[in-house]
N, CA, C and O atoms as a printed pandas DataFrame, in Angstrom:
     atom_number atom_name residue_name chain_id  residue_number  x_coord  y_coord  z_coord
0              1         N          UNK        A               1  -41.434 -153.678  -66.279
1              2        CA          UNK        A               1  -40.216 -153.797  -67.034
2              3         C          UNK        A               1  -40.380 -153.024  -68.333
3              4         O          UNK        A               1  -41.418 -153.085  -68.993
4              5         N          UNK        A               2  -39.357 -152.317  -68.670
5              6        CA          UNK        A               2  -39.376 -151.495  -69.856
6              7         C          UNK        A               2  -38.231 -151.937  -70.760
7              8         O          UNK        A               2  -37.274 -152.546  -70.281
8              9         N          UNK        A               3  -38.308 -151.646  -72.039
9             10        CA          UNK        A               3  -37.219 -151.949  -72.955
10            11         C          UNK        A               3  -37.267 -153.384  -73.438
11            12         O          UNK        A               3  -38.323 -154.017  -73.447
12            13         N          UNK        A               4  -36.113 -153.889  -73.840
13            14        CA          UNK        A               4  -35.969 -155.223  -74.402
14            15         C          UNK        A               4  -36.298 -156.278  -73.332
15            16         O          UNK        A               4  -35.636 -156.356  -72.298
16            17         N          UNK        A               5  -37.314 -157.069  -73.600
17            18        CA          UNK        A               5  -37.756 -158.072  -72.631
18            19         C          UNK        A               5  -36.657 -159.074  -72.308
19            20         O          UNK        A               5  -36.564 -159.531  -71.169
20            21         N          UNK        A               6  -35.816 -159.429  -73.289
21            22        CA          UNK        A               6  -34.771 -160.416  -73.029
22            23         C          UNK        A               6  -33.743 -159.905  -72.021
23            24         O          UNK        A               6  -33.136 -160.700  -71.304
24            25         N          UNK        A               7  -33.542 -158.590  -71.959
25            26        CA          UNK        A               7  -32.612 -158.022  -70.986
26            27         C          UNK        A               7  -33.167 -158.102  -69.570
27            28         O          UNK        A               7  -32.409 -158.026  -68.603
28            29         N          UNK        A               8  -34.456 -158.250  -69.444
29            30        CA          UNK        A               8  -35.100 -158.346  -68.130
30            31         C          UNK        A               8  -35.089 -159.766  -67.587
31            32         O          UNK        A               8  -35.430 -159.980  -66.423
32            33         N          UNK        A               9  -34.709 -160.733  -68.397
33            34        CA          UNK        A               9  -34.804 -162.141  -68.014
34            35         C          UNK        A               9  -34.067 -162.454  -66.720
35            36         O          UNK        A               9  -34.589 -163.178  -65.873
36            37         N          UNK        A              10  -32.873 -161.922  -66.557
37            38        CA          UNK        A              10  -32.083 -162.191  -65.352
38            39         C          UNK        A              10  -32.766 -161.636  -64.105
39            40         O          UNK        A              10  -32.841 -162.310  -63.078
40            41         N          UNK        A              11  -33.260 -160.415  -64.202
41            42        CA          UNK        A              11  -33.948 -159.808  -63.060
42            43         C          UNK        A              11  -35.204 -160.601  -62.704
43            44         O          UNK        A              11  -35.470 -160.847  -61.527
44            45         N          UNK        A              12  -35.972 -160.997  -63.707
45            46        CA          UNK        A              12  -37.190 -161.774  -63.455
46            47         C          UNK        A              12  -36.829 -163.098  -62.784
47            48         O          UNK        A              12  -37.506 -163.514  -61.844
48            49         N          UNK        A              13  -35.789 -163.756  -63.245
49            50        CA          UNK        A              13  -35.358 -165.023  -62.636
50            51         C          UNK        A              13  -34.950 -164.812  -61.179
51            52         O          UNK        A              13  -35.258 -165.640  -60.322
52            53         N          UNK        A              14  -34.262 -163.714  -60.896
53            54        CA          UNK        A              14  -33.863 -163.421  -59.518
54            55         C          UNK        A              14  -35.070 -163.093  -58.631
55            56         O          UNK        A              14  -35.101 -163.467  -57.459
56            57         N          UNK        A              15  -36.039 -162.409  -59.181
57            58        CA          UNK        A              15  -37.260 -162.116  -58.426
58            59         C          UNK        A              15  -37.987 -163.425  -58.107
59            60         O          UNK        A              15  -38.507 -163.602  -57.005
60            61         N          UNK        A              16  -38.018 -164.329  -59.069
61            62        CA          UNK        A              16  -38.663 -165.619  -58.816
62            63         C          UNK        A              16  -37.966 -166.351  -57.668
63            64         O          UNK        A              16  -38.634 -166.902  -56.793
64            65         N          UNK        A              17  -36.640 -166.362  -57.663
65            66        CA          UNK        A              17  -35.892 -167.017  -56.578
66            67         C          UNK        A              17  -36.207 -166.368  -55.228
67            68         O          UNK        A              17  -36.401 -167.062  -54.231
68            69         N          UNK        A              18  -36.255 -165.051  -55.204
69            70        CA          UNK        A              18  -36.565 -164.322  -53.980
70            71         C          UNK        A              18  -37.939 -164.743  -53.438
71            72         O          UNK        A              18  -38.097 -164.978  -52.240
72            73         N          UNK        A              19  -38.908 -164.834  -54.322
73            74        CA          UNK        A              19  -40.269 -165.202  -53.919
74            75         C          UNK        A              19  -40.326 -166.662  -53.477
75            76         O          UNK        A              19  -40.947 -166.982  -52.463
76            77         N          UNK        A              20  -39.686 -167.538  -54.228
77            78        CA          UNK        A              20  -39.702 -168.963  -53.863
78            79         C          UNK        A              20  -39.136 -169.188  -52.470
79            80         O          UNK        A              20  -39.629 -170.037  -51.727
80            81         N          UNK        A              21  -38.103 -168.432  -52.111
81            82        CA          UNK        A              21  -37.477 -168.581  -50.796
82            83         C          UNK        A              21  -38.369 -168.061  -49.668
83            84         O          UNK        A              21  -38.121 -168.355  -48.499
84            85         N          UNK        A              22  -39.401 -167.295  -50.009
85            86        CA          UNK        A              22  -40.254 -166.678  -48.985
86            87         C          UNK        A              22  -41.740 -167.026  -49.162
87            88         O          UNK        A              22  -42.604 -166.364  -48.587
88            89         N          UNK        A              23  -42.027 -168.036  -49.935
89            90        CA          UNK        A              23  -43.418 -168.429  -50.163
90            91         C          UNK        A              23  -44.112 -168.830  -48.863
91            92         O          UNK        A              23  -45.295 -168.545  -48.679
92            93         N          UNK        A              24  -43.399 -169.474  -47.981
93            94        CA          UNK        A              24  -44.000 -169.917  -46.716
94            95         C          UNK        A              24  -44.476 -168.726  -45.888
95            96         O          UNK        A              24  -45.361 -168.867  -45.045
96            97         N          UNK        A              25  -43.889 -167.554  -46.129
97            98        CA          UNK        A              25  -44.300 -166.344  -45.415
98            99         C          UNK        A              25  -45.399 -165.595  -46.167
99           100         O          UNK        A              25  -45.825 -164.519  -45.745
100          101         N          UNK        A              26  -45.852 -166.163  -47.274
101          102        CA          UNK        A              26  -46.954 -165.569  -48.016
102          103         C          UNK        A              26  -46.564 -164.603  -49.118
103          104         O          UNK        A              26  -47.430 -163.917  -49.662
104          105         N          UNK        A              27  -45.283 -164.530  -49.463
105          106        CA          UNK        A              27  -44.859 -163.599  -50.508
106          107         C          UNK        A              27  -45.315 -164.099  -51.875
107          108         O          UNK        A              27  -45.152 -165.273  -52.210
108          109         N          UNK        A              28  -45.884 -163.193  -52.652
109          110        CA          UNK        A              28  -46.328 -163.478  -54.013
110          111         C          UNK        A              28  -45.857 -162.353  -54.908
111          112         O          UNK        A              28  -45.541 -161.262  -54.433
112          113         N          UNK        A              29  -45.811 -162.614  -56.192
113          114        CA          UNK        A              29  -45.369 -161.586  -57.127
114          115         C          UNK        A              29  -45.982 -161.781  -58.501
115          116         O          UNK        A              29  -46.552 -162.829  -58.805
116          117         N          UNK        A              30  -45.854 -160.767  -59.312
117          118        CA          UNK        A              30  -46.127 -160.841  -60.740
118          119         C          UNK        A              30  -45.287 -159.759  -61.395
119          120         O          UNK        A              30  -44.856 -158.810  -60.740
120          121         N          UNK        A              31  -45.060 -159.909  -62.686
121          122        CA          UNK        A              31  -44.237 -158.970  -63.439
122          123         C          UNK        A              31  -45.092 -158.385  -64.558
123          124         O          UNK        A              31  -45.764 -159.114  -65.289
124          125         N          UNK        A              32  -45.058 -157.066  -64.679
125          126        CA          UNK        A              32  -45.779 -156.383  -65.749
126          127         C          UNK        A              32  -44.749 -155.743  -66.673
127          128         O          UNK        A              32  -43.932 -154.931  -66.240
128          129         N          UNK        A              33  -44.797 -156.111  -67.933
129          130        CA          UNK        A              33  -43.917 -155.507  -68.924
130          131         C          UNK        A              33  -44.604 -154.287  -69.501
131          132         O          UNK        A              33  -45.771 -154.343  -69.889
132          133         N          UNK        A              34  -43.873 -153.180  -69.556
133          134        CA          UNK        A              34  -44.397 -151.917  -70.076
134          135         C          UNK        A              34  -44.483 -152.018  -71.595
135          136         O          UNK        A              34  -43.480 -151.914  -72.301
136          137         N          UNK        A              35  -45.651 -152.213  -72.056
137          138        CA          UNK        A              35  -45.893 -152.328  -73.478
138          139         C          UNK        A              35  -47.189 -153.067  -73.697
139          140         O          UNK        A              35  -47.826 -153.527  -72.749
140          141         N          UNK        A              36  -47.567 -153.175  -74.926
141          142        CA          UNK        A              36  -48.820 -153.817  -75.266
142          143         C          UNK        A              36  -48.640 -155.240  -75.748
143          144         O          UNK        A              36  -47.675 -155.911  -75.383
144          145         N          UNK        A              37  -49.566 -155.696  -76.565
145          146        CA          UNK        A              37  -49.566 -157.083  -77.044
146          147         C          UNK        A              37  -48.292 -157.507  -77.773
147          148         O          UNK        A              37  -48.012 -158.700  -77.881
148          149         N          UNK        A              38  -47.524 -156.548  -78.272
149          150        CA          UNK        A              38  -46.266 -156.902  -78.949
150          151         C          UNK        A              38  -45.279 -157.572  -77.992
151          152         O          UNK        A              38  -44.301 -158.171  -78.440
152          153         N          UNK        A              39  -45.515 -157.481  -76.699
153          154        CA          UNK        A              39  -44.634 -158.093  -75.695
154          155         C          UNK        A              39  -44.927 -159.567  -75.452
155          156         O          UNK        A              39  -44.129 -160.259  -74.819
156          157         N          UNK        A              40  -46.054 -160.052  -75.944
157          158        CA          UNK        A              40  -46.466 -161.422  -75.647
158          159         C          UNK        A              40  -45.404 -162.459  -76.039
159          160         O          UNK        A              40  -45.043 -163.310  -75.226
160          161         N          UNK        A              41  -44.906 -162.391  -77.269
161          162        CA          UNK        A              41  -43.908 -163.352  -77.740
162          163         C          UNK        A              41  -42.637 -163.335  -76.902
163          164         O          UNK        A              41  -42.200 -164.392  -76.447
164          165         N          UNK        A              42  -42.028 -162.170  -76.681
165          166        CA          UNK        A              42  -40.824 -162.128  -75.849
166          167         C          UNK        A              42  -41.057 -162.613  -74.409
167          168         O          UNK        A              42  -40.176 -163.239  -73.820
168          169         N          UNK        A              43  -42.225 -162.328  -73.847
169          170        CA          UNK        A              43  -42.528 -162.790  -72.486
170          171         C          UNK        A              43  -42.591 -164.313  -72.464
171          172         O          UNK        A              43  -42.029 -164.945  -71.570
172          173         N          UNK        A              44  -43.266 -164.899  -73.437
173          174        CA          UNK        A              44  -43.364 -166.362  -73.509
174          175         C          UNK        A              44  -41.984 -166.993  -73.696
175          176         O          UNK        A              44  -41.707 -168.057  -73.143
176          177         N          UNK        A              45  -41.126 -166.341  -74.470
177          178        CA          UNK        A              45  -39.772 -166.853  -74.695
178          179         C          UNK        A              45  -38.974 -166.851  -73.389
179          180         O          UNK        A              45  -38.293 -167.827  -73.075
180          181         N          UNK        A              46  -39.057 -165.756  -72.632
181          182        CA          UNK        A              46  -38.364 -165.683  -71.335
182          183         C          UNK        A              46  -38.866 -166.783  -70.414
183          184         O          UNK        A              46  -38.071 -167.471  -69.774
184          185         N          UNK        A              47  -40.163 -166.950  -70.345
185          186        CA          UNK        A              47  -40.744 -167.968  -69.460
186          187         C          UNK        A              47  -40.233 -169.358  -69.813
187          188         O          UNK        A              47  -39.887 -170.138  -68.925
188          189         N          UNK        A              48  -40.185 -169.666  -71.093
189          190        CA          UNK        A              48  -39.732 -170.990  -71.528
190          191         C          UNK        A              48  -38.239 -171.185  -71.288
191          192         O          UNK        A              48  -37.826 -172.216  -70.757
192          193         N          UNK        A              49  -37.433 -170.212  -71.671
193          194        CA          UNK        A              49  -35.977 -170.343  -71.555
194          195         C          UNK        A              49  -35.497 -170.365  -70.116
195          196         O          UNK        A              49  -34.581 -171.118  -69.783
196          197         N          UNK        A              50  -36.097 -169.555  -69.259
197          198        CA          UNK        A              50  -35.651 -169.429  -67.873
198          199         C          UNK        A              50  -36.498 -170.228  -66.882
199          200         O          UNK        A              50  -36.268 -170.187  -65.674
200          201         N          UNK        A              51  -37.488 -170.958  -67.420
201          202        CA          UNK        A              51  -38.400 -171.744  -66.580
202          203         C          UNK        A              51  -39.074 -170.873  -65.514
203          204         O          UNK        A              51  -39.168 -171.242  -64.343
204          205         N          UNK        A              52  -39.532 -169.719  -65.963
205          206        CA          UNK        A              52  -40.199 -168.773  -65.076
206          207         C          UNK        A              52  -41.640 -169.237  -64.860
207          208         O          UNK        A              52  -42.358 -169.538  -65.814
208          209         N          UNK        A              53  -42.040 -169.287  -63.618
209          210        CA          UNK        A              53  -43.406 -169.709  -63.292
210          211         C          UNK        A              53  -44.239 -168.579  -62.680
211          212         O          UNK        A              53  -45.460 -168.698  -62.575
212          213         N          UNK        A              54  -43.589 -167.488  -62.279
213          214        CA          UNK        A              54  -44.368 -166.370  -61.742
214          215         C          UNK        A              54  -45.134 -165.721  -62.901
215          216         O          UNK        A              54  -44.662 -165.738  -64.037
216          217         N          UNK        A              55  -46.303 -165.154  -62.624
217          218        CA          UNK        A              55  -47.070 -164.530  -63.704
218          219         C          UNK        A              55  -46.319 -163.343  -64.316
219          220         O          UNK        A              55  -45.802 -162.479  -63.608
220          221         N          UNK        A              56  -46.276 -163.328  -65.645
221          222        CA          UNK        A              56  -45.697 -162.213  -66.384
222          223         C          UNK        A              56  -46.732 -161.767  -67.404
223          224         O          UNK        A              56  -47.245 -162.579  -68.174
224          225         N          UNK        A              57  -47.036 -160.482  -67.407
225          226        CA          UNK        A              57  -48.082 -159.957  -68.281
226          227         C          UNK        A              57  -47.611 -158.674  -68.962
227          228         O          UNK        A              57  -46.573 -158.107  -68.622
228          229         N          UNK        A              58  -48.400 -158.242  -69.923
229          230        CA          UNK        A              58  -48.181 -156.946  -70.570
230          231         C          UNK        A              58  -49.436 -156.120  -70.354
231          232         O          UNK        A              58  -50.454 -156.632  -69.889
232          233         N          UNK        A              59  -49.361 -154.854  -70.689
233          234        CA          UNK        A              59  -50.515 -153.958  -70.556
234          235         C          UNK        A              59  -51.328 -154.029  -71.849
235          236         O          UNK        A              59  -50.838 -153.623  -72.902
236          237         N          UNK        A              60  -52.562 -154.536  -71.786
237          238        CA          UNK        A              60  -53.347 -154.690  -73.011
238          239         C          UNK        A              60  -53.480 -153.404  -73.818
239          240         O          UNK        A              60  -53.571 -153.445  -75.045
240          241         N          UNK        A              61  -53.490 -152.259  -73.130
241          242        CA          UNK        A              61  -53.593 -150.971  -73.833
242          243         C          UNK        A              61  -52.241 -150.264  -73.912
243          244         O          UNK        A              61  -52.181 -149.074  -74.220
244          245         N          UNK        A              62  -51.182 -150.976  -73.643
245          246        CA          UNK        A              62  -49.851 -150.390  -73.719
246          247         C          UNK        A              62  -49.587 -149.407  -72.590
247          248         O          UNK        A              62  -50.280 -149.416  -71.573
248          249         N          UNK        A              63  -48.594 -148.569  -72.770
249          250        CA          UNK        A              63  -48.184 -147.648  -71.707
250          251         C          UNK        A              63  -49.190 -146.529  -71.461
251          252         O          UNK        A              63  -49.028 -145.748  -70.524
252          253         N          UNK        A              64  -50.213 -146.446  -72.281
253          254        CA          UNK        A              64  -51.261 -145.453  -72.059
254          255         C          UNK        A              64  -52.273 -145.900  -71.016
255          256         O          UNK        A              64  -53.208 -145.163  -70.704
256          257         N          UNK        A              65  -52.098 -147.092  -70.478
257          258        CA          UNK        A              65  -53.036 -147.609  -69.479
258          259         C          UNK        A              65  -53.002 -146.722  -68.234
259          260         O          UNK        A              65  -51.947 -146.208  -67.860
260          261         N          UNK        A              66  -54.138 -146.550  -67.608
261          262        CA          UNK        A              66  -54.253 -145.683  -66.440
262          263         C          UNK        A              66  -53.400 -146.116  -65.264
263          264         O          UNK        A              66  -53.005 -145.278  -64.454
264          265         N          UNK        A              67  -53.103 -147.413  -65.148
265          266        CA          UNK        A              67  -52.318 -147.906  -64.016
266          267         C          UNK        A              67  -50.928 -147.290  -63.967
267          268         O          UNK        A              67  -50.382 -147.058  -62.889
268          269         N          UNK        A              68  -50.359 -147.027  -65.136
269          270        CA          UNK        A              68  -49.012 -146.464  -65.190
270          271         C          UNK        A              68  -48.985 -145.131  -64.452
271          272         O          UNK        A              68  -48.088 -144.892  -63.643
272          273         N          UNK        A              69  -49.934 -144.280  -64.713
273          274        CA          UNK        A              69  -50.015 -142.983  -64.045
274          275         C          UNK        A              69  -50.420 -143.109  -62.588
275          276         O          UNK        A              69  -49.897 -142.393  -61.735
276          277         N          UNK        A              70  -51.344 -144.009  -62.296
277          278        CA          UNK        A              70  -51.827 -144.177  -60.925
278          279         C          UNK        A              70  -50.689 -144.564  -59.978
279          280         O          UNK        A              70  -50.592 -144.033  -58.872
280          281         N          UNK        A              71  -49.840 -145.477  -60.407
281          282        CA          UNK        A              71  -48.729 -145.925  -59.566
282          283         C          UNK        A              71  -47.474 -145.077  -59.746
283          284         O          UNK        A              71  -46.427 -145.372  -59.169
284          285         N          UNK        A              72  -47.587 -144.026  -60.548
285          286        CA          UNK        A              72  -46.479 -143.091  -60.787
286          287         C          UNK        A              72  -45.222 -143.821  -61.292
287          288         O          UNK        A              72  -44.112 -143.597  -60.808
288          289         N          UNK        A              73  -45.433 -144.682  -62.260
289          290        CA          UNK        A              73  -44.334 -145.435  -62.861
290          291         C          UNK        A              73  -43.797 -144.629  -64.033
291          292         O          UNK        A              73  -44.547 -144.263  -64.938
292          293         N          UNK        A              74  -42.513 -144.358  -64.015
293          294        CA          UNK        A              74  -41.892 -143.580  -65.079
294          295         C          UNK        A              74  -41.700 -144.456  -66.309
295          296         O          UNK        A              74  -41.075 -145.513  -66.220
296          297         N          UNK        A              75  -42.226 -144.034  -67.453
297          298        CA          UNK        A              75  -42.004 -144.802  -68.673
298          299         C          UNK        A              75  -40.535 -144.812  -69.092
299          300         O          UNK        A              75  -40.138 -145.644  -69.909
300          301         N          UNK        A              76  -39.724 -143.907  -68.550
301          302        CA          UNK        A              76  -38.299 -143.853  -68.883
302          303         C          UNK        A              76  -37.465 -144.838  -68.060
303          304         O          UNK        A              76  -36.323 -145.124  -68.420
304          305         N          UNK        A              77  -38.015 -145.359  -66.969
305          306        CA          UNK        A              77  -37.268 -146.281  -66.108
306          307         C          UNK        A              77  -37.100 -147.633  -66.788
307          308         O          UNK        A              77  -37.985 -148.084  -67.515
308          309         N          UNK        A              78  -35.956 -148.281  -66.548
309          310        CA          UNK        A              78  -35.746 -149.637  -67.061
310          311         C          UNK        A              78  -36.714 -150.603  -66.390
311          312         O          UNK        A              78  -37.263 -151.501  -67.027
312          313         N          UNK        A              79  -36.911 -150.399  -65.091
313          314        CA          UNK        A              79  -37.837 -151.238  -64.341
314          315         C          UNK        A              79  -38.224 -150.525  -63.057
315          316         O          UNK        A              79  -37.542 -149.605  -62.606
316          317         N          UNK        A              80  -39.312 -150.963  -62.488
317          318        CA          UNK        A              80  -39.788 -150.447  -61.215
318          319         C          UNK        A              80  -40.289 -151.633  -60.411
319          320         O          UNK        A              80  -41.085 -152.431  -60.906
320          321         N          UNK        A              81  -39.829 -151.751  -59.185
321          322        CA          UNK        A              81  -40.271 -152.824  -58.297
322          323         C          UNK        A              81  -41.078 -152.182  -57.177
323          324         O          UNK        A              81  -40.567 -151.356  -56.420
324          325         N          UNK        A              82  -42.338 -152.570  -57.082
325          326        CA          UNK        A              82  -43.215 -152.074  -56.026
326          327         C          UNK        A              82  -43.467 -153.199  -55.033
327          328         O          UNK        A              82  -43.792 -154.320  -55.423
328          329         N          UNK        A              83  -43.317 -152.898  -53.763
329          330        CA          UNK        A              83  -43.666 -153.854  -52.714
330          331         C          UNK        A              83  -44.913 -153.336  -52.039
331          332         O          UNK        A              83  -44.941 -152.200  -51.565
332          333         N          UNK        A              84  -45.932 -154.147  -51.989
333          334        CA          UNK        A              84  -47.121 -153.701  -51.281
334          335         C          UNK        A              84  -47.683 -154.826  -50.428
335          336         O          UNK        A              84  -47.507 -156.013  -50.703
336          337         N          UNK        A              85  -48.361 -154.393  -49.390
337          338        CA          UNK        A              85  -48.982 -155.317  -48.440
338          339         C          UNK        A              85  -50.230 -154.648  -47.897
339          340         O          UNK        A              85  -50.230 -153.460  -47.574
340          341         N          UNK        A              86  -51.277 -155.419  -47.804
341          342        CA          UNK        A              86  -52.549 -154.943  -47.286
342          343         C          UNK        A              86  -53.020 -153.681  -48.017
343          344         O          UNK        A              86  -53.495 -152.725  -47.405
344          345         N          UNK        A              87  -52.872 -153.710  -49.350
345          346        CA          UNK        A              87  -53.400 -152.628  -50.171
346          347         C          UNK        A              87  -52.597 -151.346  -50.197
347          348         O          UNK        A              87  -53.037 -150.352  -50.775
348          349         N          UNK        A              88  -51.412 -151.351  -49.573
349          350        CA          UNK        A              88  -50.578 -150.137  -49.547
350          351         C          UNK        A              88  -49.187 -150.429  -50.105
351          352         O          UNK        A              88  -48.584 -151.459  -49.805
352          353         N          UNK        A              89  -48.696 -149.507  -50.916
353          354        CA          UNK        A              89  -47.319 -149.643  -51.401
354          355         C          UNK        A              89  -46.387 -149.347  -50.236
355          356         O          UNK        A              89  -46.487 -148.300  -49.597
356          357         N          UNK        A              90  -45.487 -150.274  -49.968
357          358        CA          UNK        A              90  -44.546 -150.141  -48.854
358          359         C          UNK        A              90  -43.178 -149.625  -49.306
359          360         O          UNK        A              90  -42.507 -148.901  -48.571
360          361         N          UNK        A              91  -42.770 -150.002  -50.523
361          362        CA          UNK        A              91  -41.479 -149.571  -51.069
362          363         C          UNK        A              91  -41.591 -149.461  -52.579
363          364         O          UNK        A              91  -42.426 -150.106  -53.213
364          365         N          UNK        A              92  -40.725 -148.623  -53.136
365          366        CA          UNK        A              92  -40.686 -148.397  -54.568
366          367         C          UNK        A              92  -39.215 -148.321  -54.971
367          368         O          UNK        A              92  -38.483 -147.449  -54.502
368          369         N          UNK        A              93  -38.791 -149.224  -55.830
369          370        CA          UNK        A              93  -37.407 -149.244  -56.303
370          371         C          UNK        A              93  -37.409 -149.048  -57.816
371          372         O          UNK        A              93  -38.193 -149.680  -58.524
372          373         N          UNK        A              94  -36.535 -148.177  -58.311
373          374        CA          UNK        A              94  -36.472 -147.876  -59.739
374          375         C          UNK        A              94  -35.101 -148.275  -60.274
375          376         O          UNK        A              94  -34.078 -148.083  -59.617
376          377         N          UNK        A              95  -35.106 -148.835  -61.482
377          378        CA          UNK        A              95  -33.883 -149.267  -62.174
378          379         C          UNK        A              95  -33.074 -150.242  -61.327
379          380         O          UNK        A              95  -31.892 -150.027  -61.059
380          381         N          UNK        A              96  -33.728 -151.305  -60.917
381          382        CA          UNK        A              96  -33.101 -152.339  -60.086
382          383         C          UNK        A              96  -32.128 -153.147  -60.929
383          384         O          UNK        A              96  -32.465 -153.616  -62.016
384          385         N          UNK        A              97  -30.915 -153.303  -60.410
385          386        CA          UNK        A              97  -29.926 -154.183  -61.028
386          387         C          UNK        A              97  -29.487 -155.181  -59.968
387          388         O          UNK        A              97  -30.124 -155.282  -58.919
388          389         N          UNK        A              98  -28.426 -155.913  -60.215
389          390        CA          UNK        A              98  -27.963 -156.922  -59.263
390          391         C          UNK        A              98  -27.682 -156.373  -57.879
391          392         O          UNK        A              98  -28.009 -157.016  -56.882
392          393         N          UNK        A              99  -27.072 -155.179  -57.799
393          394        CA          UNK        A              99  -26.760 -154.587  -56.501
394          395         C          UNK        A              99  -28.009 -154.139  -55.768
395          396         O          UNK        A              99  -28.143 -154.365  -54.565
396          397         N          UNK        A             100  -28.922 -153.504  -56.486
397          398        CA          UNK        A             100  -30.145 -153.002  -55.865
398          399         C          UNK        A             100  -31.085 -154.130  -55.474
399          400         O          UNK        A             100  -31.959 -153.941  -54.628
400          401         N          UNK        A             101  -30.918 -155.298  -56.077
401          402        CA          UNK        A             101  -31.770 -156.433  -55.719
402          403         C          UNK        A             101  -31.561 -156.809  -54.258
403          404         O          UNK        A             101  -32.487 -157.291  -53.607
404          405         N          UNK        A             102  -30.375 -156.599  -53.744
405          406        CA          UNK        A             102  -30.099 -156.844  -52.322
406          407         C          UNK        A             102  -30.954 -155.921  -51.459
407          408         O          UNK        A             102  -31.469 -156.337  -50.421
408          409         N          UNK        A             103  -31.104 -154.678  -51.887
409          410        CA          UNK        A             103  -31.952 -153.730  -51.152
410          411         C          UNK        A             103  -33.421 -154.151  -51.205
411          412         O          UNK        A             103  -34.144 -154.028  -50.216
412          413         N          UNK        A             104  -33.851 -154.642  -52.351
413          414        CA          UNK        A             104  -35.218 -155.133  -52.485
414          415         C          UNK        A             104  -35.426 -156.308  -51.533
415          416         O          UNK        A             104  -36.442 -156.388  -50.843
416          417         N          UNK        A             105  -34.464 -157.208  -51.504
417          418        CA          UNK        A             105  -34.546 -158.382  -50.628
418          419         C          UNK        A             105  -34.653 -157.973  -49.159
419          420         O          UNK        A             105  -35.453 -158.538  -48.413
420          421         N          UNK        A             106  -33.861 -157.007  -48.749
421          422        CA          UNK        A             106  -33.921 -156.521  -47.369
422          423         C          UNK        A             106  -35.289 -155.910  -47.068
423          424         O          UNK        A             106  -35.853 -156.143  -45.999
424          425         N          UNK        A             107  -35.816 -155.137  -47.998
425          426        CA          UNK        A             107  -37.133 -154.515  -47.812
426          427         C          UNK        A             107  -38.236 -155.564  -47.757
427          428         O          UNK        A             107  -39.190 -155.417  -46.993
428          429         N          UNK        A             108  -38.120 -156.607  -48.548
429          430        CA          UNK        A             108  -39.103 -157.698  -48.515
430          431         C          UNK        A             108  -39.084 -158.366  -47.148
431          432         O          UNK        A             108  -40.136 -158.601  -46.553
432          433         N          UNK        A             109  -37.891 -158.673  -46.652
433          434        CA          UNK        A             109  -37.776 -159.326  -45.339
434          435         C          UNK        A             109  -38.344 -158.453  -44.234
435          436         O          UNK        A             109  -39.004 -158.949  -43.321
436          437         N          UNK        A             110  -38.091 -157.165  -44.316
437          438        CA          UNK        A             110  -38.639 -156.236  -43.316
438          439         C          UNK        A             110  -40.167 -156.190  -43.405
439          440         O          UNK        A             110  -40.854 -156.180  -42.383
440          441         N          UNK        A             111  -40.681 -156.162  -44.612
441          442        CA          UNK        A             111  -42.120 -156.114  -44.815
442          443         C          UNK        A             111  -42.819 -157.368  -44.286
443          444         O          UNK        A             111  -43.944 -157.299  -43.792
444          445         N          UNK        A             112  -42.146 -158.507  -44.394
445          446        CA          UNK        A             112  -42.759 -159.778  -43.991
446          447         C          UNK        A             112  -42.681 -160.066  -42.498
447          448         O          UNK        A             112  -43.196 -161.084  -42.038
448          449         N          UNK        A             113  -42.040 -159.178  -41.732
449          450        CA          UNK        A             113  -41.924 -159.395  -40.285
450          451         C          UNK        A             113  -43.272 -159.308  -39.618
451          452         O          UNK        A             113  -43.370 -159.465  -38.401
């Protein structure tokens, strides 16, 4: 997640619902906010206000962390959703909003077959 953490709250809550509905099939998730330690307070606020229980973290070294480049995550994107299974990325969605979340949900269901 990039940008204002509070704007991501709705998407994070929807991702949590998606995962909760598919936990029996083994679906798990976590959210990484693009930024460094300055994100800690806003992340904790989202978790408390929205009762988020999925792990939400920030990059300890900020956007300069090697993972950003390794996964080819654009720092300009509002958000990036990666689906992976058995060590391989299966799908990559960029700038997910309410409409695109349906596509993510379909891809998750296909992946879990």
